[in-house]
ROSE-4610 file (N, C-alpha, C; in Angstrom, 1 decimal, always signed):
// ROSE-4610
residu = [M/M/M/G/G/G/L/L/L/A/A/A/V/V/V/P/P/P/I/I/I/A/A/A/G/G/G/L/L/L/G/G/G/L/L/L/V/V/V/L/L/L/L/L/L/L/L/L/L/L/L/E/E/E/A/A/A/R/R/R/E/E/E/T/T/T/L/L/L/A/A/A/G/G/G/T/T/T/H/H/H/F/F/F/L/L/L/C/C/C/L/L/L/N/N/N/F/F/F/T/T/T/V/V/V/R/R/R/S/S/S/L/L/L/P/P/P/L/L/L/P/P/P/G/G/G/Q/Q/Q/S/S/S/W/W/W/S/S/S/E/E/E/T/T/T/Q/Q/Q/C/C/C/S/S/S/V/V/V/D/D/D/G/G/G/M/M/M/L/L/L/F/F/F/L/L/L/Y/Y/Y/Y/Y/Y/D/D/D/R/R/R/D/D/D/N/N/N/K/K/K/K/K/K/A/A/A/T/T/T/P/P/P/I/I/I/G/G/G/V/V/V/L/L/L/G/G/G/E/E/E/K/K/K/A/A/A/E/E/E/N/N/N/T/T/T/R/R/R/T/T/T/W/W/W/K/K/K/D/D/D/L/L/L/A/A/A/N/N/N/N/N/N/I/I/I/E/E/E/Q/Q/Q/I/I/I/E/E/E/Q/Q/Q/D/D/D/L/L/L/R/R/R/V/V/V/I/I/I/L/L/L/F/F/F/L/L/L/F/F/F/D/D/D/F/F/F/D/D/D/K/K/K/S/S/S/L/L/L/R/R/R/K/K/K/I/I/I/P/P/P/Y/Y/Y/S/S/S/L/L/L/Q/Q/Q/A/A/A/Q/Q/Q/M/M/M/C/C/C/C/C/C/Q/Q/Q/G/G/G/E/E/E/E/E/E/G/G/G/L/L/L/C/C/C/T/T/T/G/G/G/A/A/A/S/S/S/W/W/W/E/E/E/F/F/F/S/S/S/V/V/V/N/N/N/G/G/G/Q/Q/Q/T/T/T/A/A/A/L/L/L/I/I/I/D/D/D/T/T/T/M/M/M/T/T/T/M/M/M/R/R/R/W/W/W/M/M/M/F/F/F/V/V/V/D/D/D/K/K/K/G/G/G/L/L/L/L/L/L/K/K/K/F/F/F/K/K/K/R/R/R/Q/Q/Q/L/L/L/D/D/D/N/N/N/N/N/N/K/K/K/I/I/I/M/M/M/S/S/S/N/N/N/Y/Y/Y/F/F/F/R/R/R/K/K/K/V/V/V/S/S/S/V/V/V/Q/Q/Q/D/D/D/C/C/C/N/N/N/H/H/H/W/W/W/L/L/L/K/K/K/G/G/G/F/F/F/L/L/L/V/V/V/Y/Y/Y/W/W/W/E/E/E/K/K/K/I/I/I/L/L/L/D/D/D/S/S/S/T/T/T/A/A/A/S/S/S/S/S/S/K/K/K/A/A/A/E/E/E/E/E/E/T/T/T/I/I/I/Q/Q/Q/H/H/H/Y/Y/Y/P/P/P/S/S/S/T/T/T/W/W/W/L/L/L/I/I/I/T/T/T/W/W/W/I/I/I/M/M/M/P/P/P/I/I/I/I/I/I/T/T/T/L/L/L/L/L/L/S/S/S/Y/Y/Y/L/L/L/T/T/T/F/F/F/C/C/C]
num = [1/1/1/2/2/2/3/3/3/4/4/4/5/5/5/6/6/6/7/7/7/8/8/8/9/9/9/10/10/10/11/11/11/12/12/12/13/13/13/14/14/14/15/15/15/16/16/16/17/17/17/18/18/18/19/19/19/20/20/20/21/21/21/22/22/22/23/23/23/24/24/24/25/25/25/26/26/26/27/27/27/28/28/28/29/29/29/30/30/30/31/31/31/32/32/32/33/33/33/34/34/34/35/35/35/36/36/36/37/37/37/38/38/38/39/39/39/40/40/40/41/41/41/42/42/42/43/43/43/44/44/44/45/45/45/46/46/46/47/47/47/48/48/48/49/49/49/50/50/50/51/51/51/52/52/52/53/53/53/54/54/54/55/55/55/56/56/56/57/57/57/58/58/58/59/59/59/60/60/60/61/61/61/62/62/62/63/63/63/64/64/64/65/65/65/66/66/66/67/67/67/68/68/68/69/69/69/70/70/70/71/71/71/72/72/72/73/73/73/74/74/74/75/75/75/76/76/76/77/77/77/78/78/78/79/79/79/80/80/80/81/81/81/82/82/82/83/83/83/84/84/84/85/85/85/86/86/86/87/87/87/88/88/88/89/89/89/90/90/90/91/91/91/92/92/92/93/93/93/94/94/94/95/95/95/96/96/96/97/97/97/98/98/98/99/99/99/100/100/100/101/101/101/102/102/102/103/103/103/104/104/104/105/105/105/106/106/106/107/107/107/108/108/108/109/109/109/110/110/110/111/111/111/112/112/112/113/113/113/114/114/114/115/115/115/116/116/116/117/117/117/118/118/118/119/119/119/120/120/120/121/121/121/122/122/122/123/123/123/124/124/124/125/125/125/126/126/126/127/127/127/128/128/128/129/129/129/130/130/130/131/131/131/132/132/132/133/133/133/134/134/134/135/135/135/136/136/136/137/137/137/138/138/138/139/139/139/140/140/140/141/141/141/142/142/142/143/143/143/144/144/144/145/145/145/146/146/146/147/147/147/148/148/148/149/149/149/150/150/150/151/151/151/152/152/152/153/153/153/154/154/154/155/155/155/156/156/156/157/157/157/158/158/158/159/159/159/160/160/160/161/161/161/162/162/162/163/163/163/164/164/164/165/165/165/166/166/166/167/167/167/168/168/168/169/169/169/170/170/170/171/171/171/172/172/172/173/173/173/174/174/174/175/175/175/176/176/176/177/177/177/178/178/178/179/179/179/180/180/180/181/181/181/182/182/182/183/183/183/184/184/184/185/185/185/186/186/186/187/187/187/188/188/188/189/189/189/190/190/190/191/191/191/192/192/192/193/193/193/194/194/194/195/195/195/196/196/196/197/197/197/198/198/198/199/199/199/200/200/200/201/201/201/202/202/202/203/203/203/204/204/204/205/205/205/206/206/206/207/207/207/208/208/208/209/209/209/210/210/210/211/211/211/212/212/212/213/213/213/214/214/214/215/215/215/216/216/216/217/217/217/218/218/218/219/219/219/220/220/220/221/221/221/222/222/222/223/223/223/224/224/224/225/225/225/226/226/226/227/227/227/228/228/228/229/229/229/230/230/230/231/231/231/232/232/232/233/233/233/234/234/234/235/235/235/236/236/236/237/237/237]
x = [-34.3/-33.4/-34.0/-34.4/-34.9/-33.8/-33.4/-32.4/-32.9/-32.1/-32.5/-32.5/-33.3/-33.4/-32.3/-31.4/-30.3/-30.8/-30.1/-30.4/-30.0/-30.2/-30.1/-28.7/-27.7/-26.4/-25.7/-25.9/-25.3/-23.8/-23.3/-21.8/-21.2/-21.9/-21.4/-21.5/-22.5/-22.6/-21.4/-21.1/-19.9/-18.7/-18.4/-17.2/-17.2/-18.4/-18.5/-18.1/-18.6/-18.2/-16.7/-16.1/-14.7/-13.9/-14.5/-13.7/-14.1/-14.8/-15.4/-14.3/-13.1/-12.0/-11.2/-11.2/-10.4/-11.2/-12.5/-13.4/-13.0/-12.3/-11.9/-11.0/-10.2/-9.3/-9.8/-11.0/-11.5/-12.5/-12.4/-13.4/-13.9/-15.1/-15.7/-16.2/-16.0/-16.6/-17.5/-18.8/-19.8/-20.4/-20.6/-21.3/-22.5/-23.7/-25.0/-25.5/-25.6/-26.0/-27.4/-28.2/-29.5/-29.5/-29.8/-29.8/-31.2/-32.0/-33.4/-33.5/-34.3/-34.6/-35.5/-36.4/-37.3/-37.7/-36.9/-37.2/-38.6/-39.2/-40.4/-40.2/-41.2/-41.0/-40.4/-39.3/-38.6/-37.5/-37.4/-36.4/-35.2/-34.0/-32.8/-32.7/-32.1/-31.9/-30.9/-30.1/-29.2/-28.8/-28.5/-28.1/-27.3/-26.4/-25.5/-25.4/-25.3/-25.1/-23.8/-23.0/-21.7/-21.7/-21.1/-21.0/-19.7/-19.3/-18.1/-18.6/-18.3/-18.8/-20.3/-21.0/-22.5/-23.0/-22.1/-22.4/-22.5/-23.7/-23.8/-23.2/-22.4/-21.7/-21.7/-22.2/-22.2/-23.4/-24.0/-25.1/-24.8/-24.9/-24.5/-25.7/-26.1/-27.3/-26.7/-27.0/-26.4/-26.9/-28.2/-28.8/-28.1/-27.8/-27.2/-25.7/-25.2/-23.7/-23.1/-23.7/-23.3/-23.2/-22.1/-21.9/-22.2/-23.3/-23.8/-23.2/-22.6/-22.1/-23.2/-23.1/-24.1/-23.4/-23.8/-23.3/-21.9/-21.3/-20.0/-18.9/-18.9/-17.8/-17.9/-19.1/-19.3/-18.8/-19.0/-18.6/-17.1/-16.4/-15.0/-14.3/-14.9/-14.2/-14.5/-15.5/-15.9/-14.8/-14.6/-13.6/-12.2/-12.0/-10.7/-10.4/-9.2/-8.8/-9.5/-9.6/-10.3/-11.8/-12.4/-13.8/-14.0/-13.2/-13.4/-13.1/-12.1/-11.8/-12.9/-13.5/-14.6/-15.8/-16.1/-17.3/-17.1/-15.9/-15.6/-15.8/-15.4/-15.5/-16.9/-17.7/-19.1/-19.8/-19.5/-20.1/-19.8/-18.6/-18.2/-18.8/-18.8/-19.4/-20.9/-21.6/-23.0/-23.3/-22.4/-22.5/-22.3/-21.3/-21.1/-22.3/-22.9/-24.0/-25.2/-25.3/-26.4/-26.2/-25.0/-24.7/-25.2/-24.9/-25.4/-26.9/-27.5/-29.0/-29.6/-29.1/-29.7/-29.2/-27.9/-27.3/-27.1/-27.0/-26.9/-28.2/-28.1/-29.3/-29.8/-31.1/-31.8/-33.0/-33.5/-34.8/-35.9/-36.7/-37.7/-38.6/-38.9/-39.8/-39.3/-38.0/-37.4/-37.4/-37.7/-37.7/-39.1/-39.8/-41.1/-40.8/-41.2/-41.0/-41.9/-41.4/-39.9/-39.2/-38.0/-37.2/-35.9/-35.2/-34.0/-32.9/-31.7/-30.6/-30.0/-29.9/-29.3/-28.0/-27.0/-25.7/-25.0/-24.4/-23.7/-22.2/-21.3/-19.9/-19.3/-18.7/-18.1/-16.7/-15.8/-14.5/-14.2/-13.3/-12.9/-11.5/-11.1/-9.7/-9.2/-8.0/-7.4/-5.9/-5.5/-4.1/-3.6/-4.5/-4.1/-4.2/-4.6/-4.7/-6.1/-6.4/-7.7/-7.8/-8.7/-8.9/-10.2/-11.0/-12.2/-12.9/-13.6/-14.3/-15.4/-16.5/-17.6/-18.4/-19.2/-20.2/-21.5/-22.6/-23.9/-24.8/-25.4/-26.3/-27.7/-28.7/-30.1/-31.0/-31.8/-32.8/-34.2/-35.0/-36.4/-36.5/-35.6/-35.7/-34.8/-34.2/-33.3/-31.9/-31.1/-29.8/-28.7/-27.5/-26.3/-25.1/-24.3/-23.3/-21.9/-20.9/-19.6/-18.5/-17.7/-16.5/-15.4/-15.1/-14.2/-12.7/-12.5/-11.1/-10.7/-11.7/-11.4/-12.1/-13.0/-13.9/-14.8/-15.2/-16.1/-17.5/-18.5/-19.9/-20.3/-20.9/-21.3/-22.8/-23.6/-25.0/-25.5/-26.3/-26.9/-28.4/-29.3/-30.7/-30.9/-31.9/-32.2/-32.3/-33.0/-33.2/-32.0/-30.8/-29.6/-28.5/-28.9/-27.9/-27.3/-28.1/-27.6/-26.6/-27.0/-26.1/-24.8/-24.8/-23.6/-22.7/-23.3/-22.5/-21.9/-22.7/-22.2/-21.0/-21.1/-20.1/-18.8/-19.0/-17.8/-17.1/-17.8/-17.2/-16.7/-17.1/-16.6/-15.5/-14.3/-13.1/-12.8/-13.1/-12.8/-13.7/-15.0/-15.9/-15.7/-15.5/-15.3/-14.0/-12.9/-11.6/-11.8/-12.6/-12.9/-13.6/-14.6/-15.4/-14.5/-13.5/-12.6/-11.7/-11.1/-10.2/-10.8/-12.0/-12.6/-13.0/-13.3/-13.7/-12.5/-11.5/-10.3/-9.3/-9.0/-7.9/-8.5/-9.4/-9.9/-10.6/-11.5/-12.3/-11.4/-10.4/-9.5/-8.8/-8.4/-7.7/-8.6/-9.9/-10.8/-11.0/-11.2/-11.4/-10.3/-9.0/-7.9/-7.9/-8.4/-8.4/-9.5/-10.6/-11.7/-11.4/-10.6/-10.4/-9.5/-8.8/-8.1/-9.0/-10.2/-11.2/-12.1/-12.5/-13.4/-12.8/-11.5/-10.9/-10.8/-10.6/-10.6/-12.0/-13.0/-14.4/-14.6/-14.2/-14.4/-13.6/-12.3/-11.5/-12.2/-12.7/-13.4/-14.6/-15.4/-16.6/-16.2/-15.1/-14.7/-14.2/-13.5/-13.0/-14.1/-15.1/-16.3/-17.0/-17.1/-17.7/-16.9/-15.5/-14.6/-14.7/-14.8/-14.9/-16.2/-17.3/-18.6/-18.5/-17.8/-17.7/-16.9/-15.8/-14.9/-15.7/-16.6/-17.4/-18.3/-18.7/-19.6/-18.9/-17.6/-16.8/-16.6/-16.3/-16.1/-17.1/-18.4/-19.5/-19.4/-19.2/-19.1/-17.8/-16.7/-15.5/-15.7/-16.5/-16.7/-17.5/-18.5/-19.3/-18.5/-17.7/-17.0/-15.8/-15.1/-13.8/-13.9/-14.3/-14.3/-15.3/-16.5/-17.5/-17.1/-16.6/-16.1/-15.0/-14.1/-13.0/-13.6/-14.5/-15.1/-15.8/-16.5/-17.3/-16.3/-15.2/-14.2/-13.6/-13.2/-12.6/-13.6/-14.9/-15.9/-16.0/-15.9/-16.0/-14.8/-13.6/-12.4/-12.4/-13.0/-13.0/-13.9/-15.0/-15.9/-15.7/-14.7/-14.3/-13.5]
y = [-49.8/-50.4/-51.8/-52.0/-53.3/-54.1/-55.2/-56.1/-56.9/-57.1/-57.9/-59.4/-60.2/-61.6/-62.3/-63.1/-63.7/-64.8/-65.0/-66.1/-67.4/-68.5/-69.8/-70.1/-69.5/-69.7/-71.0/-71.4/-72.6/-72.4/-71.2/-71.0/-71.3/-70.8/-71.1/-72.6/-73.3/-74.8/-75.4/-74.9/-75.5/-75.3/-74.2/-74.0/-74.8/-75.0/-75.9/-77.3/-77.8/-79.1/-79.3/-78.2/-78.3/-78.3/-77.6/-77.5/-78.5/-79.6/-80.5/-81.2/-81.3/-82.1/-81.1/-79.8/-78.9/-77.7/-78.0/-76.9/-76.1/-76.8/-76.1/-74.9/-74.9/-73.7/-72.9/-73.1/-72.4/-71.3/-70.2/-69.1/-68.6/-68.0/-67.6/-66.1/-65.4/-64.1/-64.1/-63.7/-63.7/-62.3/-61.9/-60.7/-61.0/-60.6/-60.8/-59.5/-59.4/-58.2/-58.4/-57.3/-57.2/-55.9/-56.1/-54.9/-55.0/-53.9/-53.9/-53.0/-53.5/-52.7/-51.5/-51.7/-50.6/-50.7/-50.0/-50.0/-49.5/-50.1/-49.7/-48.4/-47.6/-46.5/-46.9/-46.3/-46.6/-47.6/-48.2/-49.2/-48.5/-49.1/-48.6/-49.4/-48.9/-49.7/-50.8/-50.7/-51.8/-51.8/-52.9/-53.0/-54.3/-54.3/-55.4/-55.8/-57.1/-57.6/-58.3/-58.2/-58.9/-59.7/-60.9/-61.8/-62.5/-62.8/-63.7/-64.9/-66.1/-67.4/-67.3/-66.7/-66.6/-65.5/-64.8/-63.7/-62.4/-61.8/-60.5/-59.4/-58.6/-57.5/-56.2/-56.2/-54.9/-54.9/-53.7/-53.5/-52.2/-52.3/-51.2/-50.8/-49.5/-48.9/-48.0/-48.3/-47.6/-46.1/-45.9/-44.6/-43.6/-44.1/-43.3/-43.4/-44.3/-44.6/-44.7/-45.6/-45.7/-47.2/-47.5/-48.9/-48.9/-49.6/-49.6/-50.8/-50.7/-51.8/-52.6/-53.9/-54.7/-55.7/-55.8/-56.7/-56.3/-57.3/-57.0/-56.8/-57.7/-57.6/-56.3/-55.8/-54.6/-53.4/-53.4/-52.4/-52.3/-53.5/-53.6/-53.2/-53.6/-53.4/-52.0/-51.3/-50.1/-49.1/-48.3/-47.3/-47.8/-49.1/-49.7/-49.5/-49.7/-49.6/-50.7/-51.9/-53.0/-52.6/-52.1/-51.7/-50.7/-49.6/-48.6/-49.1/-50.0/-50.6/-51.4/-52.2/-53.0/-52.2/-51.2/-50.3/-49.6/-49.2/-48.6/-49.6/-50.8/-51.8/-52.3/-52.3/-52.7/-51.8/-50.5/-49.5/-49.8/-50.2/-50.5/-51.8/-52.8/-54.1/-54.0/-53.2/-53.0/-52.3/-51.4/-50.7/-51.7/-52.6/-53.7/-54.7/-55.0/-55.9/-55.2/-53.9/-53.1/-53.2/-53.1/-53.3/-54.6/-55.7/-57.0/-57.1/-56.5/-56.5/-55.9/-54.8/-54.2/-54.5/-54.9/-55.1/-56.6/-57.5/-58.9/-59.5/-60.6/-61.3/-62.3/-62.2/-63.2/-63.7/-64.8/-65.3/-64.2/-64.0/-63.0/-63.1/-64.3/-64.5/-63.9/-63.7/-63.1/-61.6/-61.0/-59.5/-58.9/-59.5/-58.9/-57.8/-56.6/-55.5/-55.5/-55.3/-55.1/-56.5/-56.5/-57.7/-57.3/-58.3/-58.0/-59.0/-58.6/-59.6/-59.7/-60.9/-61.2/-62.0/-61.6/-62.2/-62.5/-63.6/-63.9/-64.3/-63.5/-63.8/-64.3/-65.5/-66.1/-66.5/-66.3/-66.8/-67.6/-68.5/-69.4/-69.2/-68.9/-68.7/-69.7/-70.2/-71.1/-70.8/-70.5/-70.1/-69.0/-68.0/-66.9/-67.1/-68.3/-68.6/-68.7/-68.3/-68.5/-69.9/-70.7/-72.1/-72.4/-71.4/-71.6/-70.2/-70.1/-68.9/-69.2/-68.4/-68.6/-67.4/-67.4/-66.4/-67.1/-66.7/-67.2/-66.1/-66.2/-65.2/-65.7/-64.9/-65.3/-64.2/-64.5/-63.5/-64.2/-63.7/-64.2/-65.7/-66.2/-67.7/-68.5/-68.0/-68.7/-68.5/-69.6/-69.5/-70.0/-69.4/-69.9/-69.8/-70.8/-70.8/-71.2/-70.4/-70.6/-70.7/-71.7/-71.8/-71.0/-69.8/-68.9/-69.3/-70.3/-70.8/-71.5/-72.2/-73.0/-72.3/-71.4/-70.8/-71.8/-72.8/-73.8/-73.6/-73.7/-73.5/-74.8/-74.6/-75.8/-76.1/-75.0/-75.1/-73.9/-74.2/-73.1/-73.4/-72.6/-72.8/-72.4/-72.9/-72.6/-71.1/-70.4/-69.0/-68.1/-68.7/-67.9/-68.5/-69.3/-69.8/-68.7/-67.8/-66.7/-65.8/-65.6/-64.8/-65.5/-66.9/-67.6/-67.5/-67.6/-67.5/-66.1/-65.1/-63.7/-63.5/-64.0/-63.8/-64.5/-65.7/-66.5/-65.8/-65.1/-64.4/-63.0/-62.5/-61.2/-61.4/-61.5/-61.8/-60.8/-59.5/-58.4/-58.6/-58.9/-59.0/-60.3/-61.4/-62.7/-62.7/-62.1/-61.9/-61.0/-60.0/-59.1/-59.9/-60.6/-61.4/-62.4/-63.0/-63.9/-63.2/-62.1/-61.4/-60.9/-60.3/-59.8/-60.9/-62.1/-63.2/-64.0/-64.1/-64.9/-64.0/-62.9/-62.0/-61.0/-60.1/-59.1/-59.6/-60.6/-61.1/-61.7/-62.5/-63.1/-62.0/-61.0/-59.8/-59.2/-59.0/-58.5/-59.5/-60.7/-61.8/-61.7/-61.7/-61.7/-60.4/-59.3/-58.1/-58.2/-58.8/-58.9/-60.0/-61.0/-62.1/-61.6/-60.6/-60.0/-59.7/-59.2/-58.9/-60.1/-60.8/-61.9/-63.0/-63.3/-64.4/-64.0/-62.7/-62.2/-62.3/-62.1/-62.2/-63.7/-64.6/-66.0/-66.5/-66.0/-66.3/-65.8/-64.6/-64.0/-64.8/-65.3/-66.1/-67.4/-68.0/-69.3/-69.2/-68.1/-67.8/-67.7/-66.9/-66.7/-68.0/-68.9/-70.2/-71.0/-70.9/-71.7/-71.2/-69.9/-69.3/-69.8/-69.8/-70.2/-71.7/-72.5/-73.9/-74.0/-73.2/-73.3/-72.9/-71.9/-71.4/-72.5/-73.4/-74.4/-75.7/-75.7/-76.9/-77.2/-76.2/-76.6/-77.4/-77.1/-77.9/-79.4/-79.6/-80.9/-81.6/-80.9/-81.4/-81.8/-81.0/-81.3/-82.6/-82.8/-84.0/-85.3/-85.1/-86.2/-86.7/-85.7/-86.1/-85.9/-84.8/-84.5/-85.4/-85.5/-86.2/-87.7/-88.4/-89.8/-89.9/-88.9/-88.9/-88.7/-87.8/-87.5/-88.8/-89.4/-90.7/-91.7/-91.9/-92.9/-92.6/-91.3/-90.9/-91.2/-90.9/-91.2/-92.7/-93.5/-94.9/-95.4/-94.9/-95.4/-94.9/-93.7/-93.2/-94.1/-94.5/-95.3/-96.8/-97.2/-98.7/-99.1]
z = [+11.1/+10.1/+9.8/+8.6/+8.2/+7.5/+8.2/+7.6/+6.5/+5.4/+4.3/+4.7/+4.1/+4.4/+3.7/+4.4/+3.7/+2.7/+1.7/+0.7/+1.3/+0.5/+1.1/+1.7/+1.1/+1.7/+1.3/+0.0/-0.5/-0.5/-0.7/-0.6/+0.7/+1.8/+3.1/+3.4/+2.9/+3.1/+2.4/+1.2/+0.5/+1.3/+1.9/+2.7/+3.9/+4.5/+5.7/+5.4/+4.2/+3.8/+3.6/+2.9/+2.7/+4.0/+5.0/+6.3/+7.3/+7.0/+8.0/+8.8/+8.2/+8.9/+9.8/+9.6/+10.3/+10.8/+11.1/+11.5/+12.7/+13.6/+14.9/+14.7/+13.7/+13.4/+12.2/+11.8/+10.6/+10.9/+10.2/+10.4/+9.1/+9.1/+7.9/+7.9/+6.8/+6.7/+5.5/+5.7/+4.7/+4.5/+3.3/+3.0/+2.2/+2.7/+2.0/+1.4/+0.1/-0.6/-1.1/-1.1/-1.7/-2.5/-3.8/-4.7/-5.4/-5.3/-5.8/-7.1/-8.0/-9.2/-9.0/-8.0/-7.7/-6.3/-5.4/-4.0/-3.6/-2.6/-2.1/-1.2/-0.9/+0.0/+1.3/+1.7/+2.9/+2.8/+1.6/+1.3/+0.6/+0.9/+0.2/-1.1/-2.1/-3.4/-3.2/-2.1/-1.8/-0.4/+0.2/+1.6/+1.7/+2.7/+2.9/+4.4/+4.7/+6.0/+6.0/+7.0/+7.2/+8.4/+8.4/+9.5/+9.6/+10.8/+11.0/+11.7/+11.2/+11.8/+12.1/+11.2/+11.4/+12.3/+12.9/+13.9/+13.1/+13.0/+12.3/+13.1/+12.4/+13.0/+12.3/+11.0/+10.3/+9.3/+9.3/+8.3/+7.6/+6.2/+5.4/+4.6/+4.7/+4.0/+2.9/+1.7/+0.6/+0.5/+0.8/+0.7/+1.7/+2.9/+3.9/+3.9/+3.1/+3.0/+4.4/+5.2/+6.6/+6.9/+7.6/+8.1/+9.6/+10.0/+11.3/+12.1/+13.2/+14.0/+14.6/+14.7/+15.4/+16.3/+17.5/+18.5/+19.0/+19.7/+20.4/+19.4/+18.3/+17.3/+16.6/+16.3/+15.6/+16.4/+17.7/+18.6/+18.7/+18.7/+18.9/+17.6/+16.4/+15.2/+14.5/+14.9/+14.3/+14.4/+13.3/+13.2/+13.0/+12.9/+12.6/+11.1/+10.7/+9.3/+8.5/+9.0/+8.3/+8.1/+9.1/+9.0/+7.9/+7.9/+6.9/+5.5/+5.3/+4.0/+3.5/+4.4/+4.0/+3.6/+4.4/+4.1/+2.7/+2.4/+1.1/+0.0/+0.2/-0.8/-1.0/+0.1/+0.0/-1.0/-0.9/-1.8/-3.3/-3.6/-4.9/-5.4/-4.5/-4.9/-5.2/-4.3/-4.6/-5.9/-6.3/-7.6/-8.7/-8.6/-9.6/-9.7/-8.6/-8.6/-9.2/-9.1/-9.8/-11.3/-11.7/-13.2/-13.6/-12.9/-13.2/-13.3/-12.3/-12.2/-13.4/-14.0/-15.1/-16.5/-16.5/-17.9/-18.2/-17.3/-17.6/-17.9/-18.7/-19.2/-18.1/-17.8/-17.0/-17.8/-17.3/-17.9/-17.8/-18.9/-18.9/-17.7/-17.3/-16.2/-14.9/-14.8/-13.6/-13.5/-14.7/-14.7/-14.5/-13.6/-13.2/-12.2/-12.5/-11.6/-10.4/-9.2/-8.9/-8.7/-9.1/-8.9/-8.2/-7.6/-6.9/-7.1/-6.9/-7.0/-5.6/-5.1/-3.8/-4.1/-3.4/-3.6/-2.3/-2.2/-0.9/-1.3/-0.7/-0.9/+0.4/+0.4/+1.6/+1.4/+2.4/+2.3/+3.6/+3.5/+4.6/+4.9/+6.1/+6.5/+7.5/+7.4/+8.3/+8.4/+9.6/+9.9/+9.0/+8.7/+7.9/+6.4/+6.0/+4.5/+4.1/+2.9/+2.3/+1.8/+2.4/+2.0/+1.4/+1.1/+0.4/+0.1/-1.0/-1.3/-2.4/-2.3/-3.2/-3.4/-4.5/-4.7/-5.0/-4.4/-4.8/-5.2/-6.4/-6.9/-7.0/-6.6/-6.7/-7.2/-8.2/-8.7/-8.6/-7.8/-7.7/-7.6/-6.7/-6.4/-7.3/-8.4/-9.2/-8.8/-8.6/-7.9/-8.8/-8.6/-9.2/-8.2/-8.1/-7.1/-7.8/-7.5/-8.1/-7.0/-7.1/-6.2/-6.8/-6.2/-6.8/-6.6/-5.8/-5.7/-7.0/-7.6/-8.8/-10.0/-9.8/-10.8/-11.5/-10.7/-11.2/-10.6/-11.6/-11.2/-10.5/-9.3/-8.5/-8.8/-9.1/-9.3/-10.0/-11.1/-11.8/-12.2/-11.7/-12.1/-13.6/-14.2/-15.6/-15.9/-15.0/-15.2/-15.2/-14.7/-14.6/-15.6/-16.5/-17.5/-18.4/-18.8/-19.6/-18.8/-17.6/-16.7/-16.5/-16.3/-16.1/-17.4/-18.5/-19.8/-19.9/-19.6/-19.7/-18.7/-17.5/-16.5/-16.9/-17.4/-17.9/-19.0/-19.9/-21.0/-20.7/-19.5/-19.1/-18.1/-18.6/-17.8/-16.8/-17.1/-16.1/-14.9/-15.2/-14.1/-13.3/-14.0/-13.3/-12.5/-13.0/-12.3/-11.0/-11.2/-10.1/-8.9/-9.3/-8.3/-7.6/-8.4/-7.8/-6.8/-7.2/-6.4/-5.1/-5.2/-3.9/-3.0/-3.5/-2.6/-2.0/-2.8/-2.4/-1.6/-2.2/-1.6/-0.6/-1.1/-0.2/+1.0/+0.8/+1.8/+2.9/+2.5/+3.5/+4.3/+3.6/+4.3/+5.4/+5.0/+6.0/+7.1/+6.8/+7.8/+8.9/+8.4/+9.3/+10.2/+9.6/+10.4/+11.5/+11.2/+12.2/+13.2/+12.8/+13.7/+15.0/+14.8/+15.9/+17.1/+16.8/+17.8/+18.1/+17.1/+17.2/+18.1/+17.9/+18.8/+20.2/+20.5/+21.8/+22.5/+21.7/+22.2/+22.5/+21.6/+21.9/+23.1/+23.3/+24.4/+25.7/+25.7/+26.8/+27.2/+26.2/+26.5/+27.1/+26.5/+27.0/+28.5/+28.8/+30.1/+31.1/+30.7/+31.6/+31.9/+30.9/+31.1/+32.1/+31.9/+32.7/+34.2/+34.4/+35.7/+36.4/+35.6/+36.1/+36.5/+35.8/+36.2/+37.4/+37.6/+38.8/+40.0/+39.9/+41.0/+41.5/+40.6/+41.1/+41.5/+41.2/+41.5/+43.0/+43.9/+45.3/+45.9/+45.7/+46.3/+45.8/+44.6/+44.0/+44.6/+44.7/+45.3/+46.7/+47.5/+48.9/+49.0/+48.2/+48.3/+47.8/+46.8/+46.2/+47.0/+47.6/+48.3/+49.9/+50.3/+51.8/+52.6/+52.1/+52.8/+53.1/+52.1/+52.3/+53.4/+53.4/+54.3/+55.7/+55.9/+57.2/+57.7/+56.8/+57.1/+57.6/+56.9/+57.2/+58.6/+58.9/+60.1/+61.3/+61.0/+62.1/+62.4/+61.3/+61.5/+62.3/+62.0/+62.7/+64.2/+64.4/+65.8/+66.7/+66.1/+67.0/+66.9/+66.2/+66.2/+67.4]
């Protein structure tokens, strides 16, 4: 299974900047899509990677229509209702991105066969609420980033200016991208956090137990040894 290379992740950087004051209680769900105009032998025409707080847990291969769990979170969340809902929606999102790849206007220099569209959708959740969301699109190195909470474009390379204008004028498509990043993504994030927070708690507990196991020797040196020394001194005085 060859994983797609993630794009720059400007959307995630945007969310991290927005969350800098409340990062302790903030979590992120990111979906990285790769859609190819002409797959090479052995490649899928589209594939998706999903991560929570940067931890990869799901890989979706369009050709096989299969969501593969990765890591502890993937094992815990597989076969849940949230997992199945996300996998079904990934299939639809990939199809919509394929429409963009072939029907939307890009700079002619970007349409050198084969070319691909990479897109990253991220949402930020805090106390059950969506506090940030974004879409980042990239075609052969040209990038466009939109904050879907405000529908304000944060960055657009020259080669994607036509694409930006088309998406702005296509209210059905732009509203869809806003909904899936603000509402659906936050819904999935809350579903996965049930398992992710347990994993984090378990990890924290393991570290705490490890610290406690090493504590008695330090405690002996710090407290018991001075007392023994003092008693010995008083005995021989």
